[in-house]
ZAMARGU-4260 file (C-alpha; in steps of 0.2 Angstrom, whole numbers, plus 5000, padded with zeros to 4 digits):
<rodrens>
0) 5113/5047/4932 | 5130/5039/4936 | 5137/5056/4939 | 5123/5060/4951 | 5125/5045/4962
5) 5143/5047/4962 | 5140/5066/4968 | 5126/5062/4981 | 5127/5043/4991 | 5143/5035/4986
10) 5154/5050/4994 | 5142/5052/5009 | 5142/5033/5011 | 5161/5034/5011 | 5160/5049/5023
15) 5148/5038/5034 | 5159/5024/5035 | 5175/5035/5040 | 5163/5041/5053 | 5158/5024/5058
20) 5140/5028/5054 | 5136/5010/5050 | 5118/5011/5046 | 5118/5026/5036 | 5133/5020/5026
25) 5124/5003/5024 | 5110/5013/5017 | 5118/5024/5006 | 5130/5010/4998 | 5115/5000/4994
30) 5106/5015/4986 | 5122/5017/4975 | 5124/5000/4971 | 5106/4998/4964 | 5110/5012/4952
35) 5126/5005/4947 | 5137/4990/4953 | 5150/4995/4967 | 5167/4993/4964 | 5177/4980/4975
40) 5182/4994/4987 | 5165/5000/4989 | 5159/4983/4991 | 5172/4979/5006 | 5164/4996/5013
45) 5147/4989/5012 | 5152/4972/5019 | 5161/4982/5034 | 5144/4991/5037 | 5133/4976/5036
50) 5145/4968/5047 | 5143/4980/5061 | 5124/4980/5060 | 5123/4961/5062 | 5119/4957/5045
55) 5130/4944/5042 | 5123/4937/5027 | 5123/4954/5018 | 5142/4957/5024 | 5146/4939/5015
60) 5137/4944/5000 | 5145/4960/4997 | 5162/4953/5001 | 5160/4938/4990 | 5157/4951/4977
65) 5171/4960/4982 | 5182/4945/4982 | 5177/4941/4964 | 5181/4961/4959 | 5198/4960/4965
70) 5202/4944/4957 | 5196/4950/4941 | 5207/4966/4941 | 5223/4954/4947 | 5224/4963/4965
75) 5230/4948/4973 | 5234/4956/4990 | 5216/4965/4993 | 5209/4948/4987 | 5217/4939/5001
80) 5213/4951/5014 | 5194/4949/5008 | 5196/4931/5009 | 5203/4932/5026 | 5187/4943/5031
85) 5177/4929/5023 | 5184/4915/5032 | 5181/4924/5049 | 5163/4927/5044 | 5160/4908/5040
90) 5168/4903/5056 | 5157/4913/5065 | 5142/4904/5056 | 5151/4888/5062 | 5153/4883/5044
95) 5170/4878/5047 | 5173/4869/5030 | 5169/4884/5020 | 5180/4895/5032 | 5194/4884/5031
100) 5193/4886/5012 | 5192/4904/5011 | 5208/4904/5024 | 5218/4892/5013 | 5213/4903/4998
105) 5221/4918/5006 | 5236/4909/5011 | 5239/4902/4993 | 5237/4921/4987 | 5250/4929/4998
110) 5263/4915/4995 | 5271/4922/4981 | 5267/4941/4984 | 5279/4953/4994 | 5277/4956/5012
115) 5262/4967/5015 | 5247/4969/5028 | 5239/4954/5022 | 5254/4943/5028 | 5252/4950/5045
120) 5233/4947/5046 | 5238/4930/5040 | 5251/4929/5055 | 5238/4934/5067 | 5225/4921/5063
125) 5239/4908/5063 | 5243/4913/5081 | 5225/4913/5086 | 5225/4895/5078 | 5240/4889/5087
130) 5234/4896/5104 | 5217/4886/5102 | 5227/4871/5099 | 5237/4873/5114 | 5254/4877/5104
135) 5261/4892/5113 | 5278/4892/5105 | 5271/4892/5088 | 5257/4905/5093 | 5271/4916/5101
140) 5282/4915/5085 | 5267/4921/5076 | 5263/4935/5087 | 5281/4943/5085 | 5279/4940/5066
145) 5262/4950/5066 | 5272/4963/5077 | 5287/4963/5066 | 5277/4966/5050 | 5265/4979/5058
150) 5281/4989/5064 | 5290/4988/5048 | 5274/4994/5037 | 5269/5007/5050 | 5251/4997/5052
155) 5245/5002/5068 | 5231/4988/5068 | 5245/4975/5066 | 5256/4982/5079 | 5241/4982/5092
160) 5238/4964/5087 | 5255/4959/5089 | 5257/4967/5107 | 5240/4959/5111 | 5245/4942/5105
165) 5262/4941/5113 | 5254/4947/5130 | 5241/4933/5129 | 5254/4920/5126 | 5265/4924/5139
170) 5251/4925/5152 | 5246/4907/5146 | 5264/4902/5148 | 5264/4909/5166 | 5273/4926/5164
175) 5257/4935/5171 | 5266/4951/5174 | 5274/4955/5157 | 5259/4948/5148 | 5247/4960/5157
180) 5259/4974/5153 | 5258/4970/5134 | 5241/4967/5134 | 5237/4984/5144 | 5249/4993/5131
185) 5238/4986/5116 | 5222/4990/5124 | 5227/5007/5128 | 5230/5009/5109 | 5210/5004/5107
190) 5205/5017/5120 | 5215/5031/5112 | 5207/5028/5095 | 5224/5025/5086 | 5217/5009/5078
195) 5203/5005/5067 | 5186/4999/5074 | 5187/4981/5070 | 5205/4979/5077 | 5197/4989/5092
200) 5184/4977/5095 | 5196/4962/5092 | 5208/4970/5105 | 5194/4972/5118 | 5187/4956/5116
205) 5203/4947/5119 | 5209/4958/5133 | 5193/4955/5142 | 5193/4936/5139 | 5211/4934/5145
210) 5209/4944/5161 | 5193/4935/5165 | 5201/4919/5163 | 5215/4925/5176 | 5200/4929/5187
215) 5207/4946/5187 | 5189/4952/5186 | 5194/4971/5192 | 5204/4973/5176 | 5191/4963/5165
220) 5178/4975/5172 | 5188/4991/5169 | 5191/4985/5151 | 5173/4981/5149 | 5168/4998/5155
225) 5181/5006/5143 | 5173/4995/5130 | 5156/5000/5133 | 5160/5019/5132 | 5168/5015/5115
230) 5153/5007/5109 | 5143/5021/5115 | 5154/5033/5105 | 5151/5023/5089 | 5133/5021/5093
235) 5135/5002/5091 | 5133/4988/5103 | 5151/4981/5101 | 5155/4967/5089 | 5136/4964/5087
240) 5132/4954/5102 | 5150/4948/5107 | 5153/4963/5120 | 5138/4961/5128 | 5143/4942/5132
245) 5158/4947/5141 | 5148/4961/5151 | 5134/4949/5155 | 5148/4938/5163 | 5156/4952/5173
250) 5138/4958/5179 | 5135/4941/5186 | 5152/4939/5195 | 5148/4957/5203 | 5131/4950/5209
255) 5119/4960/5197 | 5110/4945/5191 | 5095/4952/5182 | 5105/4964/5172 | 5117/4951/5167
260) 5102/4940/5162 | 5096/4956/5152 | 5113/4959/5143 | 5115/4939/5139 | 5097/4940/5131
265) 5100/4956/5122 | 5117/4947/5116 | 5107/4931/5110 | 5095/4942/5100 | 5110/4951/5090
270) 5120/4935/5089 | 5106/4924/5082 | 5111/4926/5065 | 5128/4934/5066 | 5140/4923/5077
275) 5134/4906/5083 | 5151/4903/5093 | 5148/4918/5104 | 5129/4914/5104 | 5135/4898/5113
280) 5143/4908/5126 | 5128/4919/5129 | 5117/4903/5132 | 5130/4897/5145 | 5130/4914/5153
285) 5111/4913/5154 | 5113/4895/5161 | 5124/4902/5175 | 5112/4915/5179 | 5097/4905/5180
290) 5105/4891/5191 | 5111/4904/5203 | 5093/4910/5206 | 5087/4893/5206 | 5078/4891/5190
295) 5084/4874/5186 | 5073/4869/5171 | 5078/4886/5161 | 5096/4885/5167 | 5097/4866/5160
300) 5088/4872/5145 | 5101/4886/5142 | 5116/4873/5145 | 5109/4862/5132 | 5108/4876/5119
305) 5126/4882/5123 | 5131/4862/5121 | 5121/4861/5105 | 5131/4875/5097 | 5148/4868/5102
310) 5152/4876/5119 | 5155/4862/5133 | 5143/4866/5145 | 5154/4864/5161 | 5155/4866/5174
315) 5139/4874/5175 | 5128/4858/5169 | 5138/4846/5181 | 5134/4859/5196 | 5116/4858/5190
320) 5115/4839/5191 | 5122/4839/5208 | 5109/4851/5213 | 5096/4839/5206 | 5104/4824/5215
325) 5112/4817/5200 | 5131/4816/5209 | 5136/4801/5201 | 5132/4808/5182 | 5139/4825/5187
330) 5157/4817/5193 | 5157/4807/5175 | 5154/4823/5167 | 5167/4832/5176 | 5180/4819/5172
335) 5176/4820/5154 | 5180/4838/5154 | 5194/4837/5162 | 5200/4824/5152 | 5198/4837/5136
340) 5214/4842/5130 | 5207/4858/5123 | 5206/4866/5141 | 5222/4876/5145 | 5227/4877/5163
345) 5217/4892/5165 | 5202/4884/5157 | 5205/4870/5169 | 5206/4881/5185 | 5188/4886/5181
350) 5182/4867/5182 | 5193/4862/5197 | 5181/4871/5211 | 5166/4861/5205 | 5177/4845/5202
355) 5181/4847/5221 | 5163/4849/5226 | 5157/4836/5215 | 5170/4822/5221 | 5167/4826/5238
360) 5149/4824/5236 | 5152/4806/5229 | 5165/4802/5243 | 5181/4803/5232 | 5192/4812/5243
365) 5208/4807/5233 | 5200/4814/5217 | 5196/4831/5226 | 5214/4831/5233 | 5222/4830/5214
370) 5211/4843/5210 | 5214/4855/5225 | 5232/4853/5223 | 5232/4858/5205 | 5221/4872/5207
375) 5233/4879/5221 | 5247/4876/5209 | 5238/4886/5196 | 5235/4899/5208 | 5252/4902/5213
380) 5259/4902/5196 | 5247/4915/5189 | 5248/4926/5207 | 5229/4927/5205 | 5221/4933/5220
385) 5203/4926/5216 | 5211/4909/5210 | 5219/4909/5226 | 5202/4912/5234 | 5195/4897/5225
390) 5210/4886/5230 | 5207/4890/5248 | 5188/4887/5247 | 5192/4871/5240 | 5206/4867/5251
395) 5194/4870/5265 | 5180/4859/5260 | 5194/4845/5259 | 5200/4848/5276 | 5183/4848/5283
400) 5180/4831/5274 | 5196/4825/5281 | 5191/4830/5299 | 5202/4845/5301 | 5190/4857/5305
405) 5202/4870/5313 | 5212/4869/5296 | 5195/4872/5287 | 5191/4887/5297 | 5207/4894/5294
410) 5207/4891/5274 | 5188/4896/5273 | 5190/4912/5283 | 5205/4918/5272 | 5195/4913/5257
415) 5180/4923/5262 | 5191/4938/5265 | 5199/4937/5247 | 5183/4935/5238 | 5177/4950/5248
420) 5191/4961/5243 | 5189/4955/5224 | 5171/4962/5226 | 5162/4944/5221 | 5148/4944/5232
425) 5142/4926/5227 | 5158/4918/5229 | 5162/4927/5246 | 5144/4921/5252 | 5147/4903/5249
430) 5164/4904/5258 | 5155/4912/5273 | 5142/4898/5272 | 5156/4884/5272 | 5166/4894/5285
435) 5150/4893/5297 | 5150/4874/5293 | 5167/4872/5298 | 5165/4883/5314 | 5151/4872/5319
440) 5162/4856/5316 | 5176/4864/5326 | 5164/4867/5341 | 5161/4886/5339 | 5142/4886/5337
445) 5139/4904/5341 | 5152/4910/5328 | 5145/4896/5316 | 5127/4906/5318 | 5134/4922/5315
450) 5143/4918/5298 | 5128/4906/5292 | 5116/4922/5296 | 5128/4933/5287 | 5128/4922/5272
455) 5109/4920/5272 | 5109/4939/5271 | 5120/4939/5256 | 5110/4926/5248 | 5094/4934/5250
460) 5101/4951/5243 | 5106/4941/5229 | 5092/4931/5225 | 5101/4915/5226 | 5087/4903/5231
465) 5096/4887/5230 | 5110/4893/5243 | 5096/4902/5253 | 5087/4886/5255 | 5103/4877/5260
470) 5108/4890/5272 | 5090/4890/5280 | 5093/4872/5282 | 5108/4873/5292 | 5101/4886/5303
475) 5087/4875/5306 | 5073/4886/5299 | 5057/4882/5291 | 5061/4881/5274 | 5074/4869/5279
480) 5075/4851/5273 | 5076/4852/5253 | 5095/4855/5254 | 5106/4855/5238 | 5100/4839/5230
485) 5082/4845/5225 | 5077/4859/5216 | 5069/4875/5225 | 5051/4876/5222 | 5044/4895/5218
490) 5034/4903/5229 | 5017/4908/5222 | 5011/4925/5224 | 4997/4937/5219 | 5004/4950/5207
495) 4998/4964/5194 | 5010/4962/5179 | 5013/4976/5167 | 5022/4974/5150 | 5027/4990/5140
500) 5033/4990/5121 | 5037/5003/5109 | 5028/5001/5093 | 5038/5001/5077 | 5055/5003/5085
505) 5062/4996/5069 | 5055/5009/5058 | 5060/5022/5070 | 5079/5017/5070 | 5078/5019/5052
510) 5070/5035/5051 | 5080/5043/5066 | 5098/5036/5064 | 5107/5027/5077 | 5113/5041/5087
515) 5095/5050/5089 | 5087/5033/5092 | 5099/5029/5106 | 5096/5047/5113 | 5077/5043/5112
520) 5078/5027/5119 | 5088/5032/5134 | 5075/5046/5138 | 5062/5033/5137 | 5070/5020/5148
525) 5074/5034/5162 | 5056/5041/5160 | 5048/5024/5162 | 5059/5019/5176 | 5055/5034/5187
530) 5037/5030/5185 | 5039/5013/5190 | 5049/5018/5206 | 5035/5032/5210 | 5022/5019/5209
535) 5032/5005/5218 | 5034/4995/5203 | 5046/4981/5201 | 5056/4981/5187 | 5059/4962/5183
540) 5067/4964/5166 | 5070/4973/5150 | 5061/4964/5136 | 5066/4971/5119 | 5062/4990/5119
545) 5051/4989/5134 | 5049/4983/5152 | 5041/4968/5162 | 5037/4975/5179 | 5027/4968/5194
550) 5016/4978/5207 | 5009/4973/5222 | 4994/4985/5222 | 4984/4984/5204 | 4978/5002/5207
555) 4996/5007/5207 | 4999/4998/5190 | 4984/5007/5182 | 4990/5023/5188 | 5008/5020/5183
560) 5001/5015/5165 | 4992/5031/5163 | 5006/5042/5170 | 5017/5034/5157 | 5004/5038/5144
565) 5002/5055/5150 | 5020/5059/5151 | 5022/5053/5133 | 5008/5064/5126 | 5016/5079/5137
570) 5032/5077/5128 | 5025/5076/5111 | 5015/5092/5113 | 5031/5100/5121 | 5045/5093/5109
575) 5035/5088/5094 | 5039/5068/5095 | 5039/5054/5108 | 5038/5034/5105 | 5021/5026/5104
580) 5020/5014/5118 | 5008/5001/5121 | 5005/4993/5138 | 4996/4976/5144 | 4991/4974/5162
585) 4985/4958/5170 | 4983/4952/5189 | 4988/4934/5192 | 4996/4922/5205 | 5013/4918/5197
590) 5029/4908/5203 | 5043/4918/5210 | 5059/4912/5203 | 5074/4922/5212 | 5071/4938/5205
595) 5060/4934/5191 | 5042/4927/5188 | 5035/4913/5180 | 5019/4904/5175 | 5003/4906/5165
600) 4999/4923/5172 | 5016/4930/5165 | 5012/4923/5147 | 4994/4930/5148 | 5002/4948/5153
605) 5015/4947/5139 | 5002/4942/5126 | 4990/4955/5131 | 5003/4968/5130 | 5007/4963/5112
610) 4989/4965/5108 | 4987/4982/5112 | 4988/4996/5100 | 4999/5011/5100 | 4995/5023/5114
615) 4984/5010/5121 | 4982/5002/5139 | 4975/4985/5138 | 4970/4977/5154 | 4962/4960/5158
620) 4945/4960/5168 | 4955/4952/5182 | 4964/4969/5185 | 4948/4979/5184 | 4939/4967/5196
625) 4954/4968/5209 | 4955/4987/5209 | 4942/5002/5207 | 4949/5014/5194 | 4946/5033/5192
630) 4948/5030/5173 | 4934/5025/5161 | 4936/5009/5153 | 4928/5001/5137 | 4916/4987/5135
635) 4926/4970/5138 | 4929/4959/5124 | 4936/4942/5122 | 4953/4939/5114 | 4962/4923/5109
640) 4979/4922/5117 | 4993/4910/5110 | 4995/4896/5122 | 4980/4898/5132 | 4965/4887/5128
645) 4952/4899/5134 | 4949/4916/5127 | 4954/4931/5140 | 4943/4945/5142 | 4950/4962/5142
650) 4946/4982/5142 | 4955/4997/5136 | 4958/5010/5151 | 4953/5027/5142 | 4965/5039/5149
</rodrens>
């Protein structure tokens, strides 16, 4: 039996690992392990496959077995590399004591060993720790050691790590030009496929993080797109969930808030049992999006969850409190944040714009002045156009508070032009609104109104409800009066809501494999989106493997649902297979929340969708009562809906 296993699943599993077919490798390695326990090298392959699938507990279990095997065989260097991998796994779980224990064990094992790749990986880990602690000189020394070991041993992963680390440290020290050159060189190695998948992911992650911290969103966006193409080729989502968090941030900054929220929610699903540190970043991103569209309750909840997982929820939470009228609490929060020594200069530059806004709101112009000057110095030292735009906007706000309206106009106009050139629409609209206020203070009412109207148009396009309310107040429009110090109540609208979902998607992934599943899912998404557009449906968001769609006309919703099922049926006849989709439809008044909807009606629609079976269109009697339909329907039946006290009457639409 052993020889059969070795001839079949084990070689196939090793080949799958070499091709980065992680799910196939994971299944084959487990199959082989059930017949005869795997040797340490294959256990490491099993751990790697599990890791890429986001199965962290399985990865840890395999690696701990591998470590025991290496130790028993006296293979100190491989045991040390395994211990370093386990340290990272436990750090990702926020089990810092256990992670530190594994790290110390790796360090002890390598103390008396001749120089090896393990020493390079240890130097890399020390560099990362030194950067986190703010000891840039120590980090630079460890980066150089990583590069030196990688060069001497011909280890391309370590060479790329060394270049990346040296570049990041130089940037933090203020040598942006040289640092970015090294960063780009390391990232090109990732693009070209010269290094392993884990090293590629690490390099993309740090390159995007570093360029985003510089507010170099153009470069960060380029590397984000490159990382997405790489992930697509590997049939993975990147470091499970981690790359999605970076993409969500870039999407948010580019003004694609709905897509950013979807990406953040997907990231949180993947990160829930994989890496809680990045889950915290995912919650923070979600909070930023919900804050911008005016959903203060969900924003505050997301910031709270980020905080619980160890991510300081600033500046988002402080801005939210300012919006809620809690200016003094916001000011105290920002003071604590800026007193935190863990924020480096670039990290502080993300806090300072909110510090200026909040300091001016509580009447502390001197505190605002200190923040403006620091922001200007940082922008100049790092030669970053977006940081310069941020500093100009802060300077303009301070000038206006000081009574220098003409100076504020000059600063704010230049800020708007710089934001616009950087393709950051929300920041540009905020600068334009401030410019309108400054022009009015300078006595140029006609120009002020033009700028405010332009800002209003941008806010409306983005769905920035709080800012839209404020600019409406500045223009003297009907929905004025709430201003920035109170939440924006949502608009109640009548909508027909549809939820779609692929039935048994987990089993389909297992049966088809990653690549075939991704192709099928792409076809499904494209097909349904075309039908939503044809029937005037508004795609609100993607939910799992399905969609949440809103219609003004209930008959269009039913027609769209019917055509979805017909199109899927035709595809099965012509091509032999199509996913089974269930659809729930409900008609109700709901609350508009920026580009989203909320309220009891959304909850009922989602639950009705979940109660439908494969291929079924399940509609509430509210839908059927609202529109005549050409399709026959079943007799109504009452169903219990979780979270709703009264039963809901539903009917199957027979297409």
